[in-house]
Backbone as numpy.savetxt, mean C-alpha at the origin, in Angstrom:
# Nx Ny Nz CAx CAy CAz Cx Cy Cz
-17.14 2.71 -4.75 -16.78 1.99 -3.67 -16.74 0.34 -4.31
-15.23 -0.11 -3.94 -15.19 -1.37 -4.37 -16.23 -2.12 -3.27
-16.27 -3.52 -3.91 -17.09 -4.34 -2.92 -16.47 -5.16 -1.89
-15.67 -4.52 -1.03 -14.97 -5.25 0.10 -16.30 -5.63 1.08
-16.02 -6.63 1.79 -17.12 -7.37 2.82 -16.56 -6.62 4.14
-15.48 -6.01 4.01 -14.88 -5.86 5.43 -15.54 -4.43 5.95
-16.30 -3.62 5.39 -17.02 -2.62 6.07 -18.24 -2.36 5.56
-19.22 -1.56 6.52 -20.49 -1.31 5.84 -21.32 -2.56 6.06
-22.46 -2.49 5.45 -23.58 -3.44 5.39 -22.90 -4.95 5.22
-21.86 -5.28 4.25 -21.50 -6.58 4.01 -20.80 -7.08 5.43
-20.00 -6.13 6.22 -19.47 -6.39 7.22 -20.71 -6.61 8.29
-21.75 -5.95 8.32 -22.97 -6.22 9.34 -23.58 -7.52 9.14
-23.38 -8.09 7.85 -24.16 -9.33 7.63 -23.27 -10.51 8.20
-21.79 -10.21 8.14 -21.01 -11.29 8.57 -21.09 -11.30 10.05
-21.48 -10.29 10.63 -21.45 -10.26 12.06 -22.84 -10.51 12.58
-23.85 -10.78 12.01 -25.47 -11.25 11.93 -26.04 -10.11 12.69
-25.69 -9.14 12.20 -26.57 -7.69 12.75 -27.31 -6.93 11.39
-28.36 -6.03 11.81 -29.03 -5.71 10.72 -28.50 -4.57 10.16
-27.65 -3.55 10.76 -27.12 -2.56 10.19 -26.05 -2.19 10.70
-25.24 -1.43 10.37 -23.89 -0.94 10.75 -23.39 0.33 10.15
-23.63 1.40 10.69 -23.35 2.96 10.43 -21.60 2.81 9.77
-21.59 3.37 8.54 -20.32 3.34 8.09 -19.75 4.78 7.51
-18.74 5.03 7.64 -18.32 6.39 7.00 -16.98 5.91 6.04
-16.99 5.95 4.63 -16.00 5.68 3.94 -14.85 6.81 3.63
-14.11 6.83 3.19 -13.06 7.98 2.79 -12.11 7.51 1.52
-11.79 8.69 0.77 -10.95 8.26 -0.24 -10.01 9.35 -0.40
-9.35 9.86 1.02 -8.43 11.04 1.05 -7.37 10.76 0.53
-7.01 9.24 0.25 -5.51 8.85 -0.54 -5.78 8.70 -2.00
-6.96 8.80 -2.54 -7.00 8.56 -3.82 -7.01 7.34 -4.40
-6.00 6.42 -4.26 -5.68 5.58 -4.99 -6.21 4.34 -3.83
-6.52 4.49 -2.81 -7.23 3.44 -2.11 -8.48 3.87 -0.84
-9.23 2.94 -0.78 -10.51 3.49 -0.14 -10.09 3.10 1.80
-10.31 3.92 2.72 -10.70 3.38 3.97 -11.97 3.65 4.53
-12.29 3.08 5.53 -13.81 3.06 6.24 -13.60 2.63 7.48
-14.75 3.35 8.30 -14.71 3.10 9.79 -16.32 2.68 9.80
-16.61 1.72 10.56 -17.90 1.11 10.95 -18.12 0.75 12.19
-19.30 1.14 12.73 -19.69 0.97 14.03 -20.84 -0.26 14.04
-20.43 -1.01 15.02 -21.23 -2.20 15.20 -21.61 -2.51 16.49
-22.66 -2.77 16.73 -23.04 -3.08 18.31 -24.45 -4.07 18.12
-24.04 -5.08 18.99 -24.95 -6.23 19.54 -25.37 -6.42 20.68
-26.71 -6.09 21.03 -26.83 -6.49 22.93 -27.66 -7.63 22.95
-27.93 -8.58 22.18 -28.35 -9.92 22.09 -27.94 -10.91 21.16
-26.54 -11.40 21.63 -26.02 -12.05 20.46 -26.45 -13.35 20.32
-25.95 -14.11 18.86 -26.68 -15.15 18.55 -25.90 -16.34 19.04
-24.85 -16.30 19.45 -23.98 -17.36 20.11 -23.09 -17.79 18.80
-23.51 -17.62 17.66 -22.85 -18.01 16.30 -21.36 -17.58 16.29
-20.80 -18.12 15.47 -19.41 -17.64 14.70 -19.82 -16.49 13.80
-18.73 -15.66 13.64 -18.88 -14.31 12.85 -18.78 -15.17 11.39
-19.11 -14.57 10.38 -19.06 -15.26 8.96 -17.83 -14.75 8.53
-16.99 -15.67 7.54 -15.64 -15.41 6.96 -15.93 -14.17 5.95
-14.93 -13.16 6.20 -15.01 -12.12 5.31 -14.17 -12.50 3.85
-14.44 -12.27 2.71 -13.61 -12.34 1.51 -12.56 -11.88 1.57
-11.30 -12.89 1.49 -9.75 -12.94 1.52 -9.52 -11.62 0.71
-8.76 -10.64 1.23 -8.02 -9.55 0.52 -6.97 -9.18 1.32
-6.09 -8.30 0.65 -4.63 -7.82 1.09 -5.06 -6.73 1.81
-5.85 -6.84 2.92 -6.16 -5.73 3.80 -6.22 -5.99 5.24
-6.52 -4.92 6.25 -6.39 -5.11 7.54 -7.52 -4.65 8.24
-8.41 -5.52 9.06 -9.33 -4.57 10.09 -8.67 -4.43 11.43
-8.76 -3.13 11.86 -8.29 -2.83 13.10 -9.46 -2.17 13.75
-9.36 -2.80 14.90 -10.79 -2.89 15.64 -10.65 -2.07 17.21
-11.43 -1.34 17.47 -11.50 -0.76 18.92 -12.93 -0.96 19.62
-12.49 -1.80 20.57 -13.86 -2.32 21.41 -14.23 -1.50 22.36
-15.41 -0.98 22.31 -16.17 -0.05 23.35 -16.76 -0.70 24.49
-16.81 -1.91 24.62 -17.47 -2.52 25.63 -16.74 -4.09 25.76
-16.61 -4.38 27.09 -15.79 -5.45 27.75 -16.39 -6.85 26.90
-15.45 -7.50 26.38 -15.94 -8.94 25.87 -14.98 -9.89 26.24
-15.52 -10.66 27.44 -14.68 -11.36 28.27 -14.51 -12.93 27.57
-13.40 -13.49 27.44 -13.13 -14.83 26.92 -13.35 -14.82 25.48
-12.92 -14.02 24.63 -13.25 -14.09 23.20 -12.45 -15.16 22.57
-13.10 -15.95 21.89 -12.77 -17.17 21.07 -12.51 -16.61 19.95
-11.18 -16.71 19.45 -10.92 -16.16 17.93 -9.97 -16.92 17.29
-10.31 -16.96 15.71 -9.93 -18.28 15.12 -9.61 -17.50 13.98
-8.38 -18.20 13.02 -7.73 -17.86 11.85 -7.48 -19.09 11.23
-7.98 -19.08 10.06 -7.78 -20.41 8.84 -8.36 -21.70 9.77
-9.62 -21.45 10.38 -10.20 -22.49 10.57 -9.44 -23.06 11.94
-8.58 -22.44 12.59 -7.94 -22.98 13.91 -8.17 -21.70 14.94
-8.46 -22.45 16.22 -8.51 -21.38 17.39 -7.29 -20.99 17.80
-7.34 -19.82 17.63 -5.82 -19.08 17.85 -5.73 -18.60 19.48
-6.78 -18.14 20.09 -6.57 -17.55 21.43 -7.93 -17.63 22.00
-8.16 -17.62 23.34 -9.37 -17.36 24.31 -8.74 -16.00 25.21
-9.16 -15.12 24.93 -8.72 -14.08 25.81 -9.73 -12.75 26.07
-9.59 -12.05 27.38 -10.72 -11.12 27.39 -9.95 -9.85 26.57
-11.13 -8.91 26.05 -10.80 -7.74 25.34 -11.68 -6.77 26.37
-11.00 -5.82 26.87 -11.62 -4.74 27.53 -12.02 -3.61 26.66
-12.82 -2.93 27.16 -13.41 -1.68 26.55 -11.88 -0.82 26.33
-11.84 -0.17 25.31 -10.75 0.78 24.99 -9.52 0.01 24.40
-9.62 -1.28 24.26 -8.65 -2.27 23.68 -8.78 -2.18 21.95
-7.52 -3.03 21.58 -7.33 -2.86 20.04 -6.94 -4.02 19.75
-7.54 -4.42 18.40 -7.10 -5.90 17.87 -6.94 -5.66 16.41
-5.77 -6.42 16.01 -5.58 -6.06 14.35 -5.70 -7.66 13.77
-6.56 -7.37 12.86 -6.83 -8.48 11.70 -6.44 -8.70 10.70
-5.72 -9.78 10.17 -5.36 -9.94 8.73 -6.34 -10.53 8.03
-6.99 -9.94 6.98 -8.18 -10.42 6.06 -7.27 -11.63 5.14
-6.21 -11.72 5.12 -5.77 -12.79 4.39 -5.67 -14.21 5.02
-6.14 -14.25 6.40 -6.02 -15.35 7.35 -7.27 -15.67 7.75
-8.37 -15.17 7.17 -9.81 -15.48 7.38 -9.93 -15.42 8.90
-9.87 -14.36 9.62 -10.21 -14.39 10.94 -11.67 -14.06 11.47
-12.01 -14.69 12.02 -13.58 -15.00 12.75 -13.55 -15.23 14.34
-14.68 -15.04 15.11 -14.84 -14.75 16.26 -16.10 -15.59 16.81
-16.19 -16.22 18.04 -17.57 -16.41 18.49 -18.43 -15.41 19.00
-19.66 -15.26 18.47 -20.19 -13.74 18.75 -21.34 -14.38 20.11
-20.46 -14.46 21.22 -21.49 -15.19 22.15 -21.85 -14.42 23.42
-21.38 -13.08 23.16 -21.47 -12.07 24.24 -21.94 -10.74 23.39
-22.57 -9.67 24.19 -22.73 -8.34 23.77 -21.67 -7.80 23.17
-21.49 -6.79 22.27 -20.36 -6.18 22.00 -20.78 -5.02 21.24
-19.68 -4.23 21.28 -19.61 -2.62 20.53 -18.47 -2.59 20.15
-18.02 -2.26 18.88 -16.89 -2.40 18.34 -16.69 -1.49 17.11
-15.93 -0.67 16.73 -15.42 -0.05 15.53 -14.51 -0.77 14.87
-14.79 -0.71 13.71 -13.83 -1.33 12.58 -13.44 -0.72 11.64
-11.88 -0.53 11.61 -11.25 0.43 10.69 -10.89 -0.37 9.63
-11.02 -0.24 8.49 -10.66 -1.03 7.29 -9.42 -0.21 6.74
-8.42 -1.18 6.68 -7.16 -0.57 5.90 -6.63 -1.29 5.05
-6.87 -1.14 3.72 -6.27 -2.11 2.78 -4.68 -1.82 2.54
-4.25 -2.65 1.84 -2.79 -2.69 1.48 -2.43 -1.40 0.58
-3.24 -1.11 -0.21 -3.25 0.28 -1.11 -3.02 1.44 -0.33
-3.79 1.49 0.82 -3.83 2.53 1.65 -2.41 2.82 2.37
-2.08 1.79 2.87 -0.48 1.51 3.69 0.51 1.81 2.48
0.20 1.36 1.12 1.43 1.73 0.33 1.45 3.37 0.09
0.29 4.11 -0.28 0.00 5.30 -0.59 0.57 6.23 0.49
0.19 5.71 1.91 0.78 6.35 3.02 2.34 6.20 2.96
2.85 5.19 3.00 4.39 4.88 2.87 4.84 5.89 1.76
4.25 6.20 0.53 4.60 6.81 -0.36 4.49 8.42 0.04
3.60 8.92 0.56 3.56 10.44 1.31 4.77 10.45 1.98
5.37 9.61 2.69 5.99 9.70 3.79 7.71 9.48 3.20
7.53 9.23 2.04 8.82 8.95 1.14 9.56 7.77 1.91
8.79 6.93 2.33 9.18 5.36 2.86 9.15 4.41 2.06
9.94 3.31 2.48 9.73 1.94 1.80 8.42 1.53 1.78
8.00 0.59 0.94 6.52 0.04 1.29 6.53 -0.77 2.54
5.46 -0.99 2.93 5.38 -1.55 4.34 4.80 -3.02 4.06
5.44 -4.05 4.64 5.25 -5.43 4.70 3.93 -5.87 5.63
3.96 -6.68 6.36 3.13 -7.23 7.19 3.01 -6.33 8.62
1.99 -6.30 8.97 1.90 -5.46 10.33 2.31 -6.31 11.58
2.86 -5.82 12.38 3.58 -6.75 13.50 2.12 -6.74 14.81
1.76 -7.85 14.79 0.59 -7.95 15.80 0.45 -9.33 16.43
-0.34 -9.26 17.53 -0.65 -10.77 17.97 -2.24 -10.90 18.20
-2.30 -12.17 18.34 -3.96 -12.23 18.20 -4.55 -12.12 19.50
-4.14 -10.97 20.44 -4.81 -10.63 21.52 -5.04 -9.12 21.62
-5.63 -8.70 22.22 -6.10 -7.26 22.49 -4.91 -6.29 22.92
-4.56 -5.33 22.67 -3.78 -4.60 23.08 -4.27 -2.97 23.39
-3.42 -2.47 24.23 -3.65 -0.99 24.64 -3.28 0.00 23.59
-3.98 0.76 23.07 -3.42 1.58 21.86 -4.25 2.93 22.06
-3.67 3.83 22.90 -4.46 4.96 23.40 -4.66 6.21 22.17
-3.73 5.83 21.02 -4.09 6.69 19.94 -5.27 6.26 19.27
-5.32 4.79 18.95 -6.32 4.31 18.27 -7.79 4.52 18.99
-7.64 4.60 20.73 -8.67 4.75 21.26 -9.28 6.04 21.11
-8.36 7.14 21.38 -8.82 8.32 20.99 -9.52 8.77 19.67
-8.94 8.29 18.56 -9.29 8.64 17.25 -10.70 8.08 17.30
-10.74 6.71 17.68 -12.62 6.23 17.67 -13.36 7.08 18.39
-12.92 7.64 19.60 -14.02 8.42 20.36 -14.39 9.64 19.68
-13.19 10.06 18.87 -13.63 11.21 18.37 -14.57 11.07 16.94
-14.57 9.91 16.56 -15.63 9.58 15.65 -16.74 8.93 15.76
-16.98 8.83 17.07 -18.50 8.29 17.41 -19.49 9.19 17.11
-19.35 10.65 17.63 -20.37 11.50 17.00 -20.91 11.45 15.52
-19.73 11.27 14.92 -19.85 11.31 13.09 -20.79 10.22 13.03
-20.39 9.13 13.36 -20.99 7.71 13.17 -22.39 7.87 13.49
-23.06 8.49 14.78 -24.27 8.45 14.91 -25.15 9.23 13.98
-24.55 10.12 13.26 -25.12 10.76 12.05 -24.21 10.80 10.81
-24.12 9.58 10.34 -23.23 9.49 9.06 -23.61 10.73 8.10
-24.95 10.65 7.73 -25.22 11.83 6.71 -25.12 13.10 6.94
-24.67 13.51 8.24 -24.51 14.90 8.53 -22.78 14.82 8.96
-22.33 13.96 8.64 -20.74 14.09 9.27 -19.85 14.92 8.25
-18.87 15.48 8.70 -18.02 16.38 8.02 -17.08 15.30 7.43
-17.14 15.37 6.06 -16.27 14.47 5.46 -14.75 14.93 5.53
-14.71 16.21 5.46 -13.20 16.59 5.87 -12.56 16.23 6.99
-13.55 16.00 8.37 -13.28 15.77 9.64 -12.65 13.75 9.47
-13.69 13.32 9.07 -13.35 12.07 8.84 -12.21 11.50 8.17
-11.79 12.37 6.93 -10.57 12.12 6.05 -9.39 12.22 6.93
-9.71 13.40 7.71 -8.39 13.61 8.73 -8.17 12.66 9.56
-9.31 12.10 10.36 -9.01 11.17 11.38 -8.61 9.74 10.79
-9.02 9.38 9.76 -8.76 8.06 9.15 -7.32 8.14 8.85
-7.18 9.08 8.00 -5.68 9.38 7.43 -4.69 9.35 8.69
-5.03 9.86 9.76 -4.15 10.05 10.79 -4.16 8.64 11.54
-4.99 7.81 11.57 -5.07 6.22 11.97 -4.46 5.69 11.19
-4.45 5.81 9.60 -3.46 4.99 8.88 -2.13 5.27 9.11
-1.57 6.45 9.46 -0.14 6.99 9.62 0.17 6.26 10.83
-0.41 6.23 11.92 -0.31 5.90 13.07 -0.07 4.10 12.94
-0.81 3.49 12.74 -0.86 2.08 12.24 0.45 1.91 11.40
0.68 2.64 10.23 1.94 2.33 9.45 3.40 2.68 10.39
3.03 3.39 10.91 4.43 3.84 12.03 4.56 2.81 13.09
3.52 2.52 13.81 3.53 1.83 14.85 3.67 0.20 14.90
2.95 -0.48 13.58 2.99 -1.78 13.63 3.74 -2.12 12.32
3.64 -1.07 11.28 4.33 -1.37 9.89 5.93 -0.99 10.09
6.34 -0.41 11.11 7.66 0.06 11.30 8.14 0.99 10.01
6.99 1.81 9.76 7.34 2.67 8.85 8.36 4.10 9.24
9.25 4.02 8.58 10.60 5.29 8.95 10.44 5.76 7.17
10.85 7.27 7.43 11.17 7.88 6.30 12.47 7.64 5.86
12.88 7.49 4.57 14.16 7.47 3.93 15.28 8.66 4.35
16.41 8.41 4.27 17.47 9.33 4.61 16.94 10.63 3.78
17.02 11.90 4.37 16.68 13.19 3.56 17.61 13.25 2.36
16.76 13.94 1.48 17.40 14.28 -0.08 19.00 15.04 0.24
19.75 14.73 -0.68 20.71 15.73 -0.66 20.49 16.78 -0.86
21.39 17.95 -0.40 20.84 19.26 -0.80 20.98 19.45 -2.15
19.87 20.04 -2.61 19.73 20.39 -3.88 19.09 19.36 -4.83
18.73 18.07 -4.19 18.40 16.74 -4.87 17.07 16.54 -4.93
16.51 15.40 -5.27 15.31 14.99 -5.05 14.97 14.35 -3.86
13.69 14.23 -3.58 13.47 13.43 -2.42 13.14 11.98 -2.88
12.79 10.91 -2.04 13.26 9.64 -2.59 11.52 9.17 -3.31
10.53 10.05 -2.92 9.49 9.71 -3.77 9.43 10.25 -5.38
10.15 11.49 -5.40 10.53 12.02 -6.44 11.32 11.08 -7.57
12.45 10.60 -6.84 13.06 9.55 -7.61 12.34 8.49 -8.16
11.68 7.80 -7.13 11.06 6.69 -7.46 9.94 6.97 -8.75
9.42 8.09 -8.71 8.27 8.52 -9.83 8.85 8.72 -11.02
10.05 9.45 -11.11 10.83 9.76 -12.10 11.35 8.55 -12.98
12.00 7.76 -12.06 12.43 6.29 -12.58 11.09 5.57 -13.02
10.00 5.67 -12.32 8.78 4.81 -13.00 8.34 5.23 -14.46
8.42 6.65 -14.40 8.07 7.22 -15.83 9.13 6.99 -17.00
10.64 7.06 -16.69 11.50 6.66 -17.58 11.49 5.32 -18.10
11.27 4.42 -16.88 11.20 3.05 -17.37 10.31 2.48 -18.21
9.20 3.20 -18.07 7.77 2.50 -18.86 7.97 3.29 -20.09
8.73 4.31 -20.36 9.15 4.92 -21.79 10.42 4.81 -22.39
10.72 3.57 -22.43 12.37 3.14 -22.75 12.65 3.76 -24.13
11.82 4.10 -24.99 12.13 4.54 -26.09 12.25 6.30 -25.98
12.22 6.79 -24.63 12.85 8.20 -24.67 11.70 9.16 -25.28
10.62 8.78 -25.49 9.78 9.59 -26.26 8.88 10.71 -25.39
9.03 10.10 -23.94 8.39 10.87 -22.92 8.77 12.35 -22.90
8.45 13.32 -22.81 8.97 14.56 -22.91 9.26 14.92 -21.42
11.11 15.56 -21.41 11.31 15.83 -20.04 10.28 16.64 -19.07
9.74 17.57 -19.71 8.98 18.34 -18.93 7.73 17.69 -18.16
7.42 16.48 -18.78 6.21 15.81 -18.37 6.92 15.11 -16.75
7.96 14.72 -17.23 8.55 13.98 -15.96 8.90 15.08 -14.93
9.33 16.23 -15.50 9.72 17.28 -14.32 8.08 17.71 -13.46
7.16 17.61 -14.45 6.01 18.14 -13.73 5.54 17.20 -12.94
5.77 15.67 -13.16 5.08 15.08 -12.01 5.82 15.06 -10.75
6.97 15.69 -10.85 7.87 15.75 -9.61 7.74 17.33 -9.24
6.61 17.87 -10.03 6.32 19.40 -9.20 7.75 20.29 -9.52
8.42 20.20 -10.27 9.48 20.96 -10.52 9.75 21.46 -12.04
10.47 22.49 -12.23 10.59 22.88 -13.70 11.66 21.88 -14.27
11.84 21.72 -15.64 12.93 21.26 -16.31 14.15 21.27 -15.95
14.71 22.56 -15.68 16.17 22.91 -15.48 16.24 22.36 -13.81
15.39 22.80 -12.90 15.28 22.28 -11.56 15.51 20.57 -11.50
14.69 19.84 -12.02 14.52 18.61 -12.13 15.80 18.16 -12.71
16.17 18.50 -13.79 17.57 17.77 -14.37 18.74 17.94 -13.54
18.86 19.15 -13.09 19.93 19.52 -12.03 20.12 18.57 -10.90
18.70 18.53 -10.26 18.45 17.40 -9.06 18.53 15.97 -9.12
18.10 15.58 -10.37 18.10 14.33 -10.70 19.69 13.82 -10.80
20.49 14.64 -11.50 21.88 14.49 -11.85 22.43 14.36 -10.45
21.97 15.23 -9.39 22.76 15.30 -8.16 22.37 14.22 -7.22
21.06 13.68 -7.42 20.55 12.33 -6.60 20.99 11.35 -7.34
21.09 10.88 -8.56 21.20 9.74 -9.02 22.74 9.55 -9.75
23.13 10.84 -9.97 24.66 10.19 -10.39 24.81 10.60 -11.94
23.52 10.60 -12.75 23.71 10.70 -13.88 22.43 11.55 -14.59
22.67 12.32 -15.72 21.42 12.89 -16.27 20.50 11.98 -16.68
19.05 12.35 -16.73 18.00 11.56 -16.86 18.09 10.69 -18.39
18.68 11.18 -19.40 19.14 10.67 -20.59 20.14 9.47 -20.37
21.10 9.99 -19.74 22.16 8.71 -19.36 21.72 7.68 -18.56
20.83 8.19 -17.63 20.28 6.98 -16.65 19.31 6.05 -17.47
18.48 6.87 -18.45 17.62 6.02 -19.44 18.53 4.99 -20.47
19.83 5.49 -21.01 20.28 4.57 -21.72 20.78 3.28 -21.03
21.16 3.51 -19.75 21.56 2.60 -19.00 20.48 1.39 -18.32
19.39 2.07 -18.22 18.25 1.02 -17.95 17.80 0.49 -19.12
17.96 1.04 -20.45 17.76 0.11 -21.78 18.53 -1.00 -21.85
19.88 -0.57 -21.48 20.76 -1.67 -21.92 20.71 -2.82 -20.75
20.22 -2.53 -19.44 20.07 -3.73 -18.30 18.87 -4.15 -18.87
17.78 -3.67 -19.33 16.54 -4.36 -19.82 16.85 -5.43 -20.90
17.94 -4.76 -21.72 18.24 -5.68 -22.86 18.72 -6.93 -22.45
19.65 -6.76 -21.51 20.58 -7.78 -20.90 19.55 -8.84 -20.44
18.24 -8.47 -19.89 17.40 -9.46 -19.32 16.82 -9.99 -20.26
16.42 -9.23 -21.43 15.82 -10.09 -22.38 16.57 -11.08 -23.18
18.04 -10.53 -23.23 18.66 -11.47 -24.31 19.01 -12.82 -23.51
18.57 -13.02 -22.20 18.84 -14.33 -21.79 17.68 -15.29 -21.96
16.71 -14.67 -23.09 15.60 -15.62 -23.53 16.05 -15.63 -24.81
16.53 -16.81 -25.29 17.11 -17.25 -26.29 16.12 -17.38 -27.71
14.57 -17.14 -27.25 13.80 -17.22 -28.22 13.82 -15.61 -28.81
14.24 -14.73 -28.20 14.06 -13.42 -28.98 14.96 -13.25 -29.82
14.88 -12.67 -30.92 15.89 -12.11 -31.72 16.68 -10.93 -31.44
17.73 -10.78 -31.98 18.39 -9.35 -31.44 17.32 -8.12 -31.85
16.68 -8.15 -33.01 15.68 -7.08 -33.46 14.83 -7.05 -32.58
13.95 -8.14 -31.86 12.98 -8.21 -31.25 13.59 -7.83 -29.44
14.57 -7.86 -29.42 15.25 -7.09 -28.15 15.39 -5.74 -28.28
15.79 -5.44 -29.29 16.20 -3.64 -29.45 15.23 -3.22 -29.54
13.87 -3.65 -30.29 12.61 -2.68 -30.15 11.75 -2.67 -28.79
12.02 -3.87 -28.32 11.22 -4.06 -26.90 12.06 -3.04 -25.81
13.23 -2.72 -26.43 14.19 -1.64 -25.14 14.03 -0.50 -25.65
13.32 0.07 -26.72 13.43 1.55 -27.21 14.25 1.87 -28.06
15.24 0.85 -28.68 16.27 1.31 -29.62 15.53 1.37 -30.94
15.91 2.19 -31.77 15.47 2.06 -33.10 15.39 1.04 -34.11
16.74 0.31 -33.78 16.64 -1.03 -34.81 18.06 -1.73 -33.96
18.41 -3.18 -34.62 19.29 -3.87 -33.97 20.57 -3.02 -34.26
21.04 -2.27 -35.15 22.39 -1.75 -35.17 22.39 -0.61 -33.98
21.46 -0.01 -33.86 21.07 1.09 -32.86 21.66 0.34 -31.40
20.84 -0.74 -31.33 21.02 -1.84 -29.83 22.90 -2.09 -29.90
23.09 -2.31 -30.77 24.58 -3.13 -31.24 25.43 -2.18 -30.64
25.51 -0.37 -31.29 26.22 0.42 -30.98 26.12 0.83 -29.42
25.03 0.99 -29.04 25.00 1.44 -27.73 25.56 0.62 -26.70
24.97 -0.87 -27.08 25.37 -1.99 -25.65 26.93 -2.12 -26.08
27.57 -2.16 -27.24 29.03 -2.36 -27.20 29.75 -1.44 -26.62
29.31 -0.11 -26.62 30.12 1.23 -25.94 29.71 0.87 -24.47
28.72 0.87 -23.96 28.42 0.64 -22.76 29.10 -0.61 -21.73
28.78 -1.89 -22.57 29.38 -3.01 -22.05 30.67 -3.42 -22.18
31.05 -3.19 -23.44 32.38 -3.71 -24.10 32.39 -4.81 -25.01
31.28 -5.48 -25.00 30.97 -6.31 -26.15 29.60 -6.28 -26.68
29.34 -6.77 -27.93 28.25 -6.91 -28.77 27.15 -7.73 -27.88
25.94 -7.33 -27.92 24.97 -8.03 -27.40 24.96 -9.73 -28.05
25.07 -9.95 -29.46 25.31 -11.12 -29.34 26.12 -12.10 -28.92
27.47 -11.41 -28.86 28.71 -11.88 -28.06 28.35 -12.07 -26.73
27.80 -11.40 -25.94 27.34 -11.25 -24.57 26.40 -12.43 -24.45
25.35 -12.58 -25.27 24.73 -13.74 -25.23 25.15 -14.99 -25.45
26.07 -15.16 -26.47 26.63 -16.24 -26.61 27.71 -16.77 -25.30
28.38 -15.93 -24.49 29.02 -16.12 -23.54 28.23 -16.43 -22.37
26.95 -15.98 -22.19 26.08 -16.38 -21.05 25.67 -17.80 -21.36
25.62 -18.34 -22.66 25.23 -19.58 -23.14 26.29 -20.57 -22.87
27.41 -20.39 -22.69 28.50 -21.36 -22.70 28.59 -21.89 -21.37
C-alpha cells in the first residue's frame, strides 16, 4: 500500500488518537481506497495535524454530533458550523484541511484518491472527473450514511471482515461520489456495431505509443476484448478509418508537432514518428498534407 497519511494509523496520528481500525481495498487495481473509523471521547482541544498533500479526497461520515466545528484550509478559518450525526463532509487533500478537535467525535473517513476516480470514470466510459463539487459544511447524504452503517460491523473486526463485501461497498461509494459530486455521466452509447468509448480510448493509446506500427493488431484487439476482425470492423465504424489509416494520420500529426521544433532534423522527426527514414516521412507527409515536411516547416517559420 502507498504511504498516504490519509487513512489507518497515519491518520490516527494526525487526529491525536492511538489507533483507528482501517480496511483498505484495491478493487480498482490501479488505485487504493480505504475506510478508517476514528473515535475520541476525551478531546485534546488541539487542531488536527496537517495531512501530506496529495490529489485525493477524504469523505467523512459523522456518527456523533459535533457542534460548532472550526474548519480550516490553507491555514485560514473557512467555517464554523454544526455537524450532526449522519452528515457528510468532503475534504480536498490538496488544500491542507484541518479542524479543531475540541469535542468528542466518532467519524468514518473514506479515502478516495484521484486514481480511483479516474478508474471509476473509465469503467463508466465517462470523461475523467475534475474537482468534486462541495462546500466546507456538512451535508445530508443518505447513500453515504447507509454505506457507512453497513461497514461498521466489519470495522469492529477488520481481521475477520469479508474483503469482497468491503470491496463492493467502497466501490459503490466511489461511484456515488463520482456521480453526485463529480458530475460523472457516461458518454453517448457506441454506434451499432462500434466500439465503446473506453475501447476507443484504449486502442488509440496503444496505437499512439507504437507509432512505428509494430504492435500486432491482435494485441490491440485483445486489449479491447475482441477478435481481430471484429475489432477492425468496429474501429472503422467508430472512428471513420481503419486502424492503420488512423495510425498514419497520427504519425503525420505528431510529425507536425515535432517540425515546430527547429532543432530537430527531418531525419530526427521521421524516426521519432515511426517512419523508416526521411524519404518515407517525405512521401507520406506530402501525400497527406499536400506539401513536403521541409516546405511545411518553412511556411510555419515565415
